[in-house]
TIBA-351866 format. One record per residue: residue in three letters; x, y, z of N, C-alpha, C in turn. Coordinates in Angstrom, 1 decimal, decimal comma, m for minus. Layout:
! residues N
(node ALA; (X; Y; Z); (X; Y; Z); (X; Y; Z))
...
//
This chain:
! residues 263
(node MET; (1,4; m1,2; 0,2); (0,1; m0,3; 0,3); (0,9; 1,1; m0,1))
(node THR; (0,7; 2,4; m0,2); (1,8; 3,4; m1,0); (1,1; 4,5; 0,2))
(node GLN; (1,8; 5,2; 0,6); (1,6; 6,1; 1,6); (0,5; 7,3; 1,3))
(node GLY; (0,5; 8,1; 1,6); (m1,4; 8,8; 1,2); (m2,4; 8,0; 0,8))
(node ASN; (m2,6; 6,5; 0,2); (m3,6; 5,9; 0,0); (m5,2; 6,8; 0,9))
(node LEU; (m5,0; 6,6; 1,9); (m6,5; 7,5; 3,3); (m6,3; 8,5; 3,0))
(node GLN; (m5,4; 9,7; 2,0); (m5,6; 11,0; 2,0); (m6,7; 11,2; 2,0))
(node GLY; (m6,9; 12,4; 2,7); (m8,9; 12,5; 2,8); (m10,3; 12,3; 3,6))
(node LYS; (m9,5; 10,9; 3,8); (m10,8; 10,6; 5,0); (m10,5; 10,0; 6,0))
(node VAL; (m11,8; 10,0; 6,6); (m11,8; 9,9; 8,1); (m12,0; 9,5; 9,0))
(node ALA; (m11,2; 9,1; 9,8); (m11,5; 7,2; 10,8); (m12,1; 7,9; 11,5))
(node LEU; (m12,9; 6,6; 12,5); (m13,3; 6,5; 14,0); (m12,9; 5,6; 14,1))
(node VAL; (m12,3; 5,4; 15,0); (m11,7; 4,7; 16,5); (m12,1; 4,0; 17,6))
(node THR; (m13,1; 3,2; 17,4); (m13,3; 2,8; 19,1); (m12,6; 2,4; 19,8))
(node GLY; (m12,4; 2,1; 20,8); (m11,5; 1,5; 21,8); (m9,9; 1,5; 20,9))
(node GLY; (m9,6; 3,3; 21,2); (m8,6; 3,8; 20,8); (m7,5; 4,3; 21,1))
(node ALA; (m7,4; 3,8; 22,4); (m6,4; 4,2; 23,7); (m5,3; 3,3; 23,6))
(node THR; (m5,8; 2,1; 23,2); (m4,5; 0,9; 23,6); (m4,7; 0,0; 22,9))
(node GLY; (m3,7; m0,4; 23,1); (m3,5; m2,1; 21,7); (m3,8; m1,6; 20,4))
(node ILE; (m4,4; m2,8; 20,1); (m4,8; m2,7; 18,5); (m5,2; m1,3; 17,9))
(node GLY; (m6,5; m0,6; 18,5); (m6,9; 0,2; 18,2); (m6,1; 1,5; 18,3))
(node LEU; (m4,8; 1,4; 18,5); (m4,6; 2,5; 19,1); (m3,5; 2,4; 18,0))
(node ALA; (m2,8; 1,5; 17,5); (m2,1; 1,3; 16,9); (m2,5; 1,5; 14,9))
(node ALA; (m4,0; 1,0; 15,1); (m4,2; 1,3; 13,6); (m4,7; 2,5; 13,8))
(node ALA; (m5,1; 3,2; 14,6); (m5,4; 4,9; 14,2); (m3,8; 5,3; 13,9))
(node ALA; (m2,6; 5,0; 14,9); (m1,6; 5,2; 13,8); (m1,6; 5,3; 12,6))
(node LEU; (m1,7; 4,0; 12,2); (m1,6; 3,6; 10,8); (m2,6; 5,0; 9,9))
(node TYR; (m3,9; 4,6; 10,3); (m4,6; 6,0; 9,5); (m3,6; 7,7; 9,5))
(node LEU; (m3,5; 7,3; 10,5); (m2,5; 9,3; 10,6); (m1,4; 9,0; 9,5))
(node GLN; (m1,3; 8,0; 9,5); (0,5; 7,9; 8,4); (0,1; 7,9; 7,1))
(node GLN; (m1,3; 7,4; 7,0); (m1,9; 7,0; 5,8); (m2,5; 8,3; 5,1))
(node GLY; (m2,7; 9,6; 5,9); (m3,1; 11,0; 5,5); (m4,6; 11,0; 5,8))
(node ALA; (m5,1; 10,2; 6,5); (m6,6; 10,4; 6,9); (m6,6; 10,9; 9,0))
(node LYS; (m7,6; 11,5; 8,6); (m7,9; 12,2; 10,2); (m9,0; 11,3; 11,0))
(node VAL; (m8,6; 11,6; 11,8); (m8,4; 10,3; 13,2); (m9,4; 10,9; 14,0))
(node VAL; (m10,7; 10,0; 14,6); (m10,8; 10,2; 16,8); (m10,6; 8,9; 16,2))
(node ILE; (m10,4; 9,0; 18,2); (m10,5; 7,4; 19,1); (m11,4; 7,9; 19,8))
(node ALA; (m11,9; 7,2; 20,1); (m12,9; 7,2; 21,2); (m12,6; 5,8; 22,5))
(node GLY; (m13,4; 6,3; 23,4); (m13,1; 5,3; 25,0); (m13,6; 5,6; 25,9))
(node ARG; (m13,5; 4,7; 27,1); (m14,2; 5,1; 28,2); (m13,3; 5,9; 29,0))
(node ARG; (m12,3; 5,6; 29,0); (m11,5; 5,8; 30,0); (m10,5; 7,3; 29,4))
(node GLU; (m10,7; 8,5; 29,9); (m10,2; 9,9; 29,6); (m9,3; 9,5; 29,9))
(node THR; (m8,1; 9,4; 31,1); (m6,8; 9,1; 31,2); (m6,3; 8,7; 30,2))
(node GLU; (m6,5; 7,6; 30,0); (m6,0; 6,8; 28,9); (m6,1; 7,7; 27,6))
(node GLY; (m7,0; 8,4; 26,9); (m7,7; 8,1; 25,8); (m7,2; 9,7; 25,6))
(node GLN; (m6,2; 10,7; 26,7); (m5,5; 11,6; 26,1); (m4,3; 11,3; 25,9))
(node LYS; (m3,9; 10,3; 27,1); (m2,3; 9,6; 26,4); (m2,7; 9,5; 25,2))
(node ALA; (m3,3; 8,8; 24,4); (m3,2; 8,3; 23,4); (m3,1; 9,5; 22,3))
(node LEU; (m3,5; 10,3; 23,1); (m4,4; 11,5; 21,9); (m2,5; 12,1; 21,3))
(node ALA; (m1,6; 12,5; 22,6); (m0,5; 12,9; 22,6); (0,1; 12,1; 21,8))
(node GLN; (0,6; 11,0; 22,1); (1,0; 9,8; 21,1); (0,9; 10,3; 19,8))
(node LEU; (m0,1; 9,9; 20,0); (m1,1; 10,1; 18,0); (m0,7; 11,8; 17,5))
(node GLN; (m0,9; 12,7; 17,8); (m0,5; 14,4; 17,5); (0,9; 14,3; 17,1))
(node GLU; (1,4; 13,1; 18,1); (3,3; 13,3; 17,3); (3,5; 13,0; 15,9))
(node ILE; (2,2; 12,4; 15,2); (2,3; 11,9; 14,3); (1,2; 12,7; 12,8))
(node SER; (0,5; 13,4; 13,9); (m0,7; 14,5; 12,5); (m1,6; 14,8; 13,6))
(node PRO; (m1,6; 16,1; 13,7); (m2,5; 17,3; 14,2); (m4,1; 16,8; 14,1))
(node ASP; (m3,9; 16,4; 12,9); (m5,5; 16,2; 12,1); (m6,4; 14,7; 13,7))
(node VAL; (m5,8; 15,0; 14,7); (m6,5; 13,8; 15,5); (m7,5; 14,2; 16,8))
(node ASP; (m8,5; 13,3; 17,3); (m8,7; 13,8; 18,1); (m9,8; 12,6; 19,4))
(node PHE; (m9,6; 13,1; 20,5); (m9,9; 11,5; 21,6); (m11,5; 12,8; 22,2))
(node ILE; (m12,8; 11,2; 21,5); (m13,8; 11,7; 22,1); (m14,2; 10,1; 23,3))
(node GLN; (m14,5; 10,9; 24,1); (m14,8; 9,7; 25,6); (m16,4; 10,0; 25,6))
(node THR; (m16,6; 8,2; 25,1); (m17,6; 7,5; 25,2); (m17,7; 6,0; 25,6))
(node ASP; (m18,8; 5,8; 25,6); (m19,3; 4,4; 26,3); (m19,9; 3,7; 24,7))
(node VAL; (m19,3; 3,0; 24,8); (m20,2; 2,3; 23,0); (m21,9; 1,5; 23,6))
(node SER; (m21,4; 1,1; 25,0); (m23,2; 0,3; 25,5); (m23,9; 1,5; 24,8))
(node GLN; (m23,8; 3,0; 25,4); (m25,0; 3,8; 25,2); (m25,2; 3,9; 23,7))
(node ALA; (m26,5; 4,1; 23,5); (m26,6; 4,7; 22,7); (m26,6; 5,8; 22,2))
(node PRO; (m27,3; 6,5; 23,5); (m27,2; 8,5; 23,1); (m25,3; 9,1; 22,8))
(node GLU; (m24,8; 7,9; 23,6); (m22,8; 8,4; 23,7); (m22,6; 8,2; 22,0))
(node VAL; (m22,9; 7,0; 21,8); (m22,2; 6,5; 20,2); (m23,1; 7,8; 19,4))
(node GLN; (m24,3; 8,0; 19,5); (m24,6; 9,2; 18,3); (m24,0; 10,0; 18,0))
(node GLN; (m23,3; 10,9; 19,6); (m22,9; 11,5; 19,9); (m21,5; 11,7; 19,4))
(node LEU; (m20,7; 10,6; 19,4); (m19,6; 10,2; 18,7); (m19,9; 11,0; 17,5))
(node ILE; (m20,9; 9,8; 16,6); (m20,6; 10,4; 15,5); (m21,0; 11,3; 15,1))
(node ALA; (m21,9; 12,4; 15,3); (m22,1; 13,8; 15,4); (m21,0; 15,2; 15,4))
(node ALA; (m20,0; 14,3; 16,5); (m18,9; 15,0; 17,2); (m17,8; 14,4; 16,5))
(node THR; (m17,7; 13,5; 15,8); (m16,5; 13,2; 15,1); (m16,8; 14,0; 13,2))
(node VAL; (m17,9; 14,3; 12,5); (m18,6; 14,9; 11,6); (m18,5; 15,9; 11,7))
(node LYS; (m18,8; 16,9; 13,0); (m18,6; 18,0; 12,8); (m17,1; 18,6; 13,1))
(node ARG; (m16,3; 17,2; 13,3); (m14,6; 18,4; 14,2); (m14,0; 18,5; 12,4))
(node PHE; (m14,5; 17,2; 11,6); (m13,8; 17,5; 10,2); (m14,5; 16,9; 9,4))
(node GLY; (m15,8; 17,2; 9,2); (m17,0; 17,4; 7,8); (m17,6; 16,0; 8,0))
(node LYS; (m16,8; 14,6; 7,8); (m17,7; 13,5; 7,6); (m16,7; 12,4; 8,0))
(node LEU; (m18,0; 11,5; 8,1); (m17,2; 9,9; 8,1); (m16,9; 9,3; 7,3))
(node ASP; (m15,6; 8,4; 7,1); (m15,2; 7,3; 5,6); (m15,1; 6,2; 6,5))
(node ILE; (m14,6; 5,9; 7,4); (m14,0; 4,5; 7,9); (m14,0; 4,8; 9,3))
(node ALA; (m14,6; 3,0; 10,1); (m15,3; 2,9; 11,5); (m14,1; 1,6; 11,2))
(node PHE; (m13,5; 1,6; 12,7); (m13,1; 0,9; 12,7); (m13,2; 0,4; 14,1))
(node ASN; (m14,4; m0,7; 14,4); (m15,0; m0,6; 16,0); (m14,4; m1,5; 16,6))
(node ASN; (m13,5; m1,0; 17,4); (m12,5; m2,0; 17,7); (m12,7; m2,4; 19,6))
(node ALA; (m13,6; m1,2; 20,5); (m13,8; m1,4; 21,5); (m14,3; m2,9; 22,2))
(node GLY; (m13,9; m3,6; 23,0); (m14,1; m4,5; 23,7); (m13,6; m4,8; 24,8))
(node ILE; (m14,5; m5,7; 25,7); (m13,6; m6,6; 27,2); (m13,8; m7,8; 27,4))
(node GLU; (m13,0; m8,4; 27,4); (m12,4; m9,9; 28,1); (m13,1; m10,2; 28,9))
(node GLY; (m13,5; m9,3; 29,8); (m14,6; m9,8; 30,9); (m14,7; m11,5; 32,3))
(node MET; (m15,1; m11,6; 32,5); (m15,2; m12,8; 32,9); (m14,7; m14,3; 32,6))
(node PHE; (m13,5; m15,1; 32,8); (m13,6; m16,3; 32,0); (m13,7; m17,6; 33,1))
(node ALA; (m14,6; m18,4; 33,1); (m15,1; m19,1; 34,1); (m16,0; m20,1; 33,9))
(node ARG; (m15,8; m22,0; 34,1); (m17,3; m22,2; 33,3); (m18,5; m21,6; 33,5))
(node ILE; (m19,5; m22,1; 32,6); (m20,6; m21,5; 33,1); (m21,5; m22,0; 34,2))
(node GLU; (m21,4; m22,7; 35,2); (m21,9; m22,6; 36,5); (m21,3; m21,9; 37,3))
(node ASP; (m20,1; m21,6; 37,0); (m19,3; m20,6; 38,0); (m19,8; m18,9; 37,5))
(node MET; (m20,4; m18,8; 36,5); (m20,7; m17,4; 35,4); (m21,6; m16,7; 36,2))
(node PRO; (m21,8; m15,3; 36,4); (m22,7; m14,8; 37,2); (m23,5; m14,3; 35,7))
(node GLU; (m24,8; m14,3; 36,0); (m25,1; m13,8; 34,6); (m24,7; m12,0; 34,7))
(node GLU; (m24,3; m11,0; 35,5); (m24,0; m9,6; 35,6); (m22,6; m10,1; 34,8))
(node ALA; (m22,2; m10,7; 34,8); (m21,1; m11,1; 33,8); (m21,2; m11,5; 32,6))
(node PHE; (m21,9; m12,0; 32,4); (m22,8; m12,6; 30,9); (m23,0; m11,2; 30,4))
(node ASP; (m23,8; m10,0; 31,0); (m24,7; m9,0; 30,4); (m23,4; m8,4; 30,3))
(node SER; (m22,5; m8,1; 30,7); (m21,2; m6,6; 31,1); (m20,6; m6,7; 29,4))
(node VAL; (m20,4; m8,3; 28,8); (m19,4; m8,2; 28,0); (m19,7; m8,5; 26,4))
(node PHE; (m21,9; m8,9; 26,7); (m22,2; m9,0; 25,6); (m22,9; m7,0; 25,7))
(node ASN; (m23,1; m6,2; 26,4); (m23,4; m5,1; 26,2); (m21,9; m3,9; 25,3))
(node ILE; (m20,7; m4,3; 26,1); (m20,1; m4,1; 24,7); (m19,5; m4,8; 23,3))
(node ASN; (m19,3; m6,1; 24,1); (m18,4; m6,7; 22,1); (m20,0; m7,1; 22,1))
(node VAL; (m21,0; m6,8; 22,0); (m22,1; m6,8; 20,9); (m22,9; m6,1; 20,9))
(node LYS; (m23,4; m5,5; 21,9); (m24,6; m4,1; 21,4); (m23,3; m3,3; 21,2))
(node GLY; (m22,4; m2,8; 21,4); (m21,5; m1,7; 21,8); (m21,6; m1,6; 20,1))
(node VAL; (m21,1; m2,7; 19,0); (m20,6; m2,7; 18,4); (m21,6; m2,5; 17,2))
(node TRP; (m22,9; m3,0; 17,6); (m24,5; m2,8; 16,8); (m24,7; m1,5; 16,9))
(node LEU; (m24,4; m1,0; 18,2); (m24,9; 0,8; 18,4); (m24,0; 1,1; 17,1))
(node SER; (m22,3; 1,1; 17,3); (m22,2; 1,8; 16,8); (m21,1; 1,9; 15,1))
(node CYS; (m22,2; 0,4; 15,0); (m22,4; 0,3; 13,1); (m23,7; 0,4; 12,4))
(node LYS; (m24,9; 0,6; 13,5); (m25,8; 1,7; 13,3); (m25,9; 2,7; 13,3))
(node TYR; (m25,1; 3,4; 13,7); (m25,0; 5,1; 13,0); (m23,9; 5,5; 12,7))
(node GLU; (m23,3; 4,3; 12,4); (m22,1; 4,5; 11,5); (m22,6; 4,5; 10,1))
(node ILE; (m23,6; 3,2; 10,0); (m24,3; 3,4; 8,7); (m25,5; 4,2; 8,3))
(node GLU; (m26,1; 4,8; 9,2); (m26,3; 5,8; 9,4); (m26,6; 7,4; 8,8))
(node GLN; (m24,9; 7,9; 8,8); (m23,6; 8,4; 8,4); (m23,5; 8,7; 6,8))
(node PHE; (m23,4; 6,9; 6,8); (m22,9; 7,2; 5,1); (m24,2; 6,7; 4,4))
(node ARG; (m24,6; 6,6; 5,0); (m26,1; 6,8; 4,3); (m26,1; 8,0; 4,1))
(node LYS; (m26,7; 9,1; 4,9); (m27,0; 10,1; 4,9); (m26,2; 11,4; 3,8))
(node GLN; (m24,4; 10,8; 3,9); (m24,0; 11,7; 2,9); (m23,9; 10,7; 2,0))
(node GLY; (m24,3; 10,0; 1,0); (m24,1; 9,0; m0,5); (m22,7; 8,9; m0,2))
(node THR; (m22,0; 8,1; 0,8); (m20,6; 8,1; m0,2); (m20,1; 6,8; m0,3))
(node GLY; (m20,9; 5,6; 0,2); (m20,4; 4,6; 0,4); (m19,4; 4,9; 1,6))
(node GLY; (m19,0; 3,9; 2,2); (m18,0; 3,9; 3,6); (m17,0; 2,6; 3,5))
(node THR; (m16,6; 2,6; 4,8); (m16,2; 0,7; 5,2); (m16,0; 0,9; 6,8))
(node ILE; (m16,0; m0,1; 7,5); (m16,4; m0,7; 8,8); (m15,6; m2,2; 8,8))
(node VAL; (m15,1; m1,8; 10,2); (m14,0; m3,0; 10,7); (m14,3; m3,3; 11,9))
(node ASN; (m14,7; m4,5; 12,0); (m15,1; m4,6; 13,7); (m13,8; m5,9; 14,2))
(node THR; (m13,7; m5,6; 15,6); (m12,8; m6,7; 16,0); (m13,7; m8,0; 16,9))
(node SER; (m13,1; m8,8; 15,9); (m13,9; m10,6; 16,5); (m12,6; m11,0; 17,5))
(node SER; (m12,3; m12,4; 17,0); (m11,1; m12,7; 17,7); (m11,5; m14,4; 17,2))
(node TRP; (m10,0; m15,2; 17,0); (m9,9; m16,2; 17,2); (m10,9; m17,2; 17,7))
(node LEU; (m10,9; m16,2; 19,0); (m11,8; m17,7; 19,4); (m13,6; m17,6; 19,4))
(node ALA; (m14,0; m16,7; 18,0); (m15,5; m17,3; 17,7); (m15,3; m18,4; 16,5))
(node ARG; (m13,7; m18,4; 16,1); (m14,2; m19,9; 15,8); (m13,7; m21,3; 16,7))
(node GLY; (m13,0; m20,8; 17,6); (m11,9; m21,9; 18,4); (m12,3; m21,7; 19,9))
(node ALA; (m11,7; m22,3; 21,1); (m12,6; m21,9; 22,8); (m11,3; m22,8; 23,2))
(node PHE; (m11,8; m22,5; 24,6); (m11,2; m23,5; 25,5); (m12,4; m22,5; 27,0))
(node GLY; (m11,8; m23,9; 28,0); (m12,7; m24,0; 28,8); (m12,6; m22,6; 29,5))
(node GLY; (m14,4; m22,1; 29,7); (m13,9; m20,8; 30,8); (m14,1; m19,8; 29,9))
(node SER; (m14,1; m20,1; 28,2); (m14,3; m19,1; 27,4); (m15,6; m18,6; 27,0))
(node GLY; (m16,4; m19,4; 27,0); (m17,9; m19,4; 26,2); (m18,6; m18,0; 26,3))
(node VAL; (m19,0; m17,6; 27,2); (m19,0; m16,0; 27,3); (m18,4; m15,1; 26,2))
(node TYR; (m17,1; m14,9; 26,3); (m16,5; m14,3; 25,7); (m16,6; m14,6; 23,9))
(node SER; (m16,7; m16,2; 24,0); (m16,3; m16,8; 22,5); (m17,6; m16,2; 21,9))
(node ALA; (m18,7; m16,5; 22,5); (m20,2; m16,6; 21,9); (m20,4; m14,8; 21,5))
(node SER; (m19,8; m13,8; 22,7); (m19,9; m12,6; 21,7); (m19,4; m12,4; 20,4))
(node LYS; (m17,6; m12,5; 20,2); (m17,3; m12,6; 19,2); (m18,1; m13,4; 17,9))
(node ALA; (m18,3; m14,5; 18,1); (m19,1; m15,4; 17,2); (m20,9; m14,5; 17,2))
(node ALA; (m21,2; m14,0; 17,8); (m22,6; m12,9; 17,6); (m21,8; m11,5; 16,2))
(node LEU; (m20,4; m10,8; 16,3); (m20,1; m10,3; 15,5); (m19,9; m10,5; 14,0))
(node ASP; (m19,3; m11,7; 13,9); (m18,9; m12,7; 12,6); (m20,6; m12,4; 11,9))
(node GLY; (m21,9; m13,1; 12,9); (m23,0; m13,2; 11,9); (m23,7; m11,7; 11,9))
(node LEU; (m23,2; m11,0; 13,2); (m24,2; m9,5; 12,4); (m23,0; m9,0; 11,2))
(node THR; (m21,8; m9,2; 11,0); (m20,7; m8,5; 9,9); (m21,7; m9,1; 8,8))
(node ARG; (m21,7; m10,5; 8,6); (m21,9; m11,4; 7,2); (m23,3; m10,3; 7,0))
(node ALA; (m24,4; m10,6; 7,7); (m25,8; m9,8; 8,0); (m25,6; m8,2; 7,9))
(node LEU; (m24,9; m7,2; 8,0); (m24,9; m6,5; 7,2); (m24,5; m5,8; 6,0))
(node ALA; (m23,4; m6,8; 6,1); (m22,8; m6,7; 4,7); (m23,7; m6,2; 3,4))
(node ILE; (m24,2; m8,0; 3,5); (m25,4; m8,0; 2,2); (m26,7; m6,4; 2,7))
(node GLU; (m27,3; m6,3; 3,7); (m28,3; m4,9; 3,5); (m27,7; m3,6; 3,2))
(node THR; (m26,3; m3,7; 3,6); (m25,3; m2,4; 3,0); (m24,2; m2,0; 1,5))
(node ALA; (m24,6; m3,1; 0,9); (m23,8; m3,1; 0,2); (m24,4; m2,3; m1,0))
(node ASP; (m25,9; m2,0; m1,7); (m26,2; m1,2; m2,5); (m25,8; m0,3; m2,0))
(node ALA; (m24,8; 0,7; m0,9); (m25,0; 1,9; m0,8); (m23,6; 2,1; m0,8))
(node GLY; (m22,4; 1,3; m1,1); (m21,1; 0,8; m1,0); (m20,1; 1,1; m0,1))
(node ILE; (m21,1; 0,3; 0,5); (m20,3; 0,4; 2,4); (m19,9; m1,4; 2,8))
(node ARG; (m18,8; m1,6; 2,6); (m18,3; m3,2; 2,8); (m17,8; m2,6; 4,4))
(node ILE; (m17,8; m4,0; 4,7); (m18,6; m4,2; 6,6); (m17,6; m5,4; 6,7))
(node ASN; (m16,3; m5,7; 7,3); (m15,7; m7,0; 7,7); (m15,2; m6,9; 8,9))
(node ASN; (m14,9; m8,5; 9,6); (m14,0; m8,6; 10,8); (m12,3; m8,8; 10,9))
(node VAL; (m12,1; m8,1; 12,1); (m10,7; m9,4; 11,7); (m10,7; m10,1; 13,2))
(node GLN; (m10,2; m11,2; 13,1); (m10,6; m12,2; 14,3); (m8,8; m11,8; 15,0))
(node PRO; (m8,0; m11,4; 15,5); (m6,3; m11,2; 16,1); (m7,0; m13,1; 17,2))
(node GLY; (m5,5; m13,5; 17,9); (m5,2; m14,7; 17,8); (m4,8; m13,9; 19,3))
(node TYR; (m3,3; m14,4; 19,4); (m2,3; m14,0; 20,8); (m1,8; m12,9; 20,7))
(node ILE; (m2,3; m11,8; 20,9); (m1,6; m10,1; 20,6); (m1,2; m9,9; 21,7))
(node GLN; (0,1; m9,2; 22,1); (0,7; m8,0; 22,9); (m0,4; m7,1; 23,3))
(node THR; (m1,2; m6,5; 24,2); (m1,5; m5,7; 24,6); (m2,1; m6,0; 25,8))
(node PRO; (m2,5; m4,9; 26,5); (m2,7; m5,1; 27,8); (m4,0; m6,1; 28,1))
(node MET; (m4,5; m5,9; 27,0); (m5,9; m7,0; 28,1); (m5,5; m8,1; 27,6))
(node PHE; (m4,6; m8,5; 26,7); (m3,8; m9,9; 27,0); (m2,8; m9,9; 28,0))
(node ASP; (m2,5; m9,0; 28,5); (m1,5; m9,1; 29,4); (m2,4; m9,2; 30,7))
(node ARG; (m4,0; m8,5; 31,3); (m4,2; m8,9; 32,6); (m4,1; m10,2; 33,2))
(node PHE; (m4,3; m11,2; 31,6); (m4,5; m12,4; 32,0); (m3,3; m13,2; 33,2))
(node PHE; (m2,6; m12,6; 33,1); (m0,9; m13,4; 33,5); (m0,2; m12,7; 34,6))
(node PRO; (0,4; m13,0; 35,7); (0,4; m12,3; 36,8); (1,3; m11,3; 36,7))
(node ALA; (1,0; m10,3; 37,8); (2,1; m8,9; 37,4); (3,8; m9,5; 37,5))
(node ASP; (4,4; m10,3; 38,1); (5,7; m10,4; 38,1); (6,2; m10,9; 36,5))
(node HIS; (7,7; m10,2; 35,7); (7,6; m10,5; 34,3); (8,1; m12,1; 34,0))
(node ALA; (8,9; m12,6; 35,2); (9,2; m14,0; 35,2); (8,0; m14,8; 35,3))
(node GLU; (7,2; m14,6; 36,1); (6,0; m15,8; 35,9); (5,7; m15,6; 34,9))
(node ALA; (4,5; m14,3; 34,1); (4,0; m14,5; 33,1); (4,4; m14,7; 32,2))
(node GLU; (6,2; m14,7; 31,7); (6,4; m15,5; 30,8); (6,4; m17,2; 31,0))
(node ALA; (6,3; m17,0; 32,0); (6,7; m19,3; 32,1); (4,9; m19,2; 31,5))
(node ALA; (4,1; m18,2; 32,2); (2,8; m19,0; 32,2); (2,3; m18,7; 30,5))
(node LYS; (2,9; m17,8; 30,0); (2,6; m17,0; 28,4); (3,5; m18,4; 27,0))
(node ALA; (4,8; m19,0; 28,4); (5,6; m20,1; 27,5); (4,4; m21,7; 26,6))
(node PRO; (3,9; m21,9; 27,4); (2,3; m22,9; 27,1); (2,0; m22,3; 25,5))
(node LEU; (0,5; m21,6; 25,9); (0,7; m21,0; 24,8); (0,9; m20,5; 23,6))
(node ARG; (2,2; m19,9; 23,3); (3,3; m19,6; 22,4); (3,3; m21,0; 21,6))
(node LYS; (3,9; m22,1; 22,3); (3,9; m23,4; 21,7); (2,7; m24,0; 20,8))
(node HIS; (1,5; m23,3; 21,1); (0,7; m23,7; 20,5); (0,3; m23,5; 19,3))
(node VAL; (1,3; m22,2; 18,8); (1,0; m20,7; 17,9); (2,1; m21,1; 16,2))
(node PRO; (1,6; m21,9; 15,5); (2,4; m22,4; 14,4); (3,4; m21,6; 14,2))
(node LEU; (3,4; m19,8; 14,1); (4,5; m19,5; 13,9); (5,5; m19,3; 15,3))
(node GLY; (5,5; m19,7; 15,9); (6,1; m19,5; 17,0); (6,1; m18,6; 17,9))
(node ARG; (5,0; m17,5; 17,5); (5,1; m16,5; 18,7); (3,5; m15,5; 19,0))
(node PHE; (3,8; m14,7; 19,6); (2,4; m13,5; 19,8); (3,2; m12,9; 19,1))
(node ALA; (2,1; m12,2; 18,3); (1,5; m10,7; 17,5); (2,2; m9,3; 18,0))
(node ASP; (2,6; m8,5; 17,5); (2,7; m7,2; 17,4); (1,2; m6,4; 17,4))
(node PRO; (0,4; m5,3; 17,9); (m0,6; m5,4; 17,9); (m0,4; m4,9; 16,0))
(node LYS; (0,4; m4,2; 16,1); (0,9; m3,2; 14,5); (0,6; m4,5; 13,3))
(node GLU; (0,7; m5,6; 13,9); (0,3; m6,6; 13,2); (m1,0; m7,2; 13,0))
(node VAL; (m2,1; m6,7; 13,7); (m3,7; m6,9; 13,5); (m3,7; m5,4; 12,9))
(node ALA; (m3,4; m3,8; 12,9); (m3,5; m2,7; 12,8); (m3,6; m2,8; 10,9))
(node ALA; (m2,3; m3,7; 10,4); (m2,3; m3,7; 8,4); (m3,4; m4,1; 8,5))
(node LEU; (m3,7; m5,3; 9,1); (m4,8; m5,8; 8,1); (m5,7; m4,8; 8,1))
(node VAL; (m6,0; m4,6; 9,3); (m7,1; m3,7; 9,5); (m7,4; m1,9; 8,6))
(node LEU; (m6,0; m1,9; 8,3); (m5,7; m0,9; 7,0); (m5,9; m1,1; 6,3))
(node TRP; (m5,4; m2,3; 5,8); (m6,0; m3,6; 4,4); (m7,1; m3,2; 4,2))
(node LEU; (m8,0; m3,6; 5,1); (m9,6; m3,6; 5,4); (m10,0; m2,6; 5,0))
(node SER; (m9,9; m1,4; 5,5); (m10,5; m0,4; 5,1); (m9,9; 1,0; 4,0))
(node SER; (m9,6; 0,0; 3,3); (m8,7; 0,5; 2,3); (m9,5; 0,1; 0,7))
(node PRO; (m9,3; 1,1; m0,5); (m9,3; 0,2; m1,6); (m8,9; m0,6; m2,5))
(node ALA; (m7,4; m1,0; m1,6); (m6,8; m2,3; m2,0); (m8,0; m3,5; m1,8))
(node ALA; (m8,7; m3,5; m0,9); (m10,1; m4,4; m0,7); (m11,2; m4,2; m0,9))
(node SER; (m11,1; m3,3; m2,0); (m12,6; m3,3; m2,5); (m13,9; m4,0; m2,9))
(node TYR; (m13,6; m5,4; m3,1); (m14,3; m6,3; m3,4); (m14,3; m7,7; m2,3))
(node ILE; (m13,8; m7,2; m1,2); (m14,1; m7,8; 0,1); (m15,4; m6,9; 1,2))
(node THR; (m15,9; m8,0; 1,0); (m17,6; m7,6; 2,5); (m18,2; m8,8; 3,2))
(node GLY; (m18,2; m8,8; 4,1); (m18,4; m9,8; 5,0); (m17,5; m11,1; 5,2))
(node GLU; (m16,7; m10,8; 5,3); (m15,2; m11,4; 5,6); (m15,0; m11,8; 7,4))
(node SER; (m15,0; m12,2; 8,0); (m14,0; m12,2; 8,7); (m12,4; m13,2; 8,8))
(node ILE; (m11,3; m12,4; 9,0); (m10,2; m12,8; 8,4); (m9,5; m13,5; 10,0))
(node LEU; (m8,6; m14,4; 9,9); (m8,1; m14,7; 11,1); (m6,7; m13,6; 11,0))
(node ALA; (m6,2; m13,4; 11,7); (m4,9; m12,6; 12,0); (m4,5; m13,7; 13,4))
(node ASP; (m3,7; m14,9; 13,8); (m3,6; m15,8; 14,5); (m2,4; m16,6; 14,4))
(node GLY; (m1,6; m16,5; 13,6); (m0,5; m16,8; 13,2); (m0,8; m18,7; 13,5))
(node GLY; (m2,0; m18,6; 12,7); (m2,3; m20,1; 12,4); (m3,0; m20,7; 13,7))
(node LEU; (m3,0; m20,2; 15,4); (m3,5; m20,2; 15,8); (m4,3; m21,4; 15,7))
(node ALA; (m5,8; m21,2; 15,2); (m7,0; m21,4; 15,2); (m7,0; m22,8; 13,8))
(node ILE; (m6,0; m22,9; 13,7); (m5,8; m24,4; 12,5); (m5,9; m25,6; 13,2))
(node GLY; (m6,9; m26,8; 13,3); (m7,1; m27,5; 13,8); (m5,7; m29,1; 13,3))
(node GLY; (m5,7; m29,5; 14,6); (m4,8; m30,9; 14,5); (m3,7; m30,4; 15,7))
(node GLN; (m3,4; m31,6; 16,2); (m2,1; m31,8; 17,6); (m0,8; m30,8; 17,4))
(node ARG; (m1,3; m30,6; 18,4); (0,6; m29,8; 18,1); (1,7; m30,6; 19,7))
(node LEU; (2,2; m30,7; 18,4); (3,6; m32,2; 19,4); (4,4; m30,9; 20,1))
//
């Protein structure tokens, strides 16, 4: 992809203050887009904003809880007010929630994961699509699913279900919006070195590395990914280079979800 590929475009990134969202926002800016990042935590958002402003001044942060419809509507309106339009949306906001056996999983934990991971993406798509149709210019949406939409391990039931729901949602919305020139796809990350991933492990570095070692062995490429590697896929799906791709859920997992015995 050539530099300046997204020149003049406006991109919105939810969950844009850390991890894959922050890496994608940086790539969008480097490719010439204007960017709004959104997140629930003001302190993290302002820190990310300062980092991104070193790349370009054409970036802003808007504190948003994507599970609340009025806040999502306000986010879209503020993005358009700031930069005049919306061309690209990366709906990356999500939480890991609680991993536990079903009999140990409280109903509130289920609700909290689905409110952000499913309802939050649904609301984001709803109002992004509304804006795209109003503009009459088409648009692209990328949602963050997970390899756990296709795979699972003990305790991942709620999270896996929330991400599998996005795969179905993306397919349906791709059909609904194709006539308006809107493309909608998913990325399905595997084990990525993000703050969310690190929360599963002990704070002590040595203990964390020991706990990560068995997981690393299950990845055919033999390593975890840098957030930038997934962000590169997000950028490609957002760009004209992927102009004939819609309704797809694409793994970026180093081969993790491939079936078969690991020796």
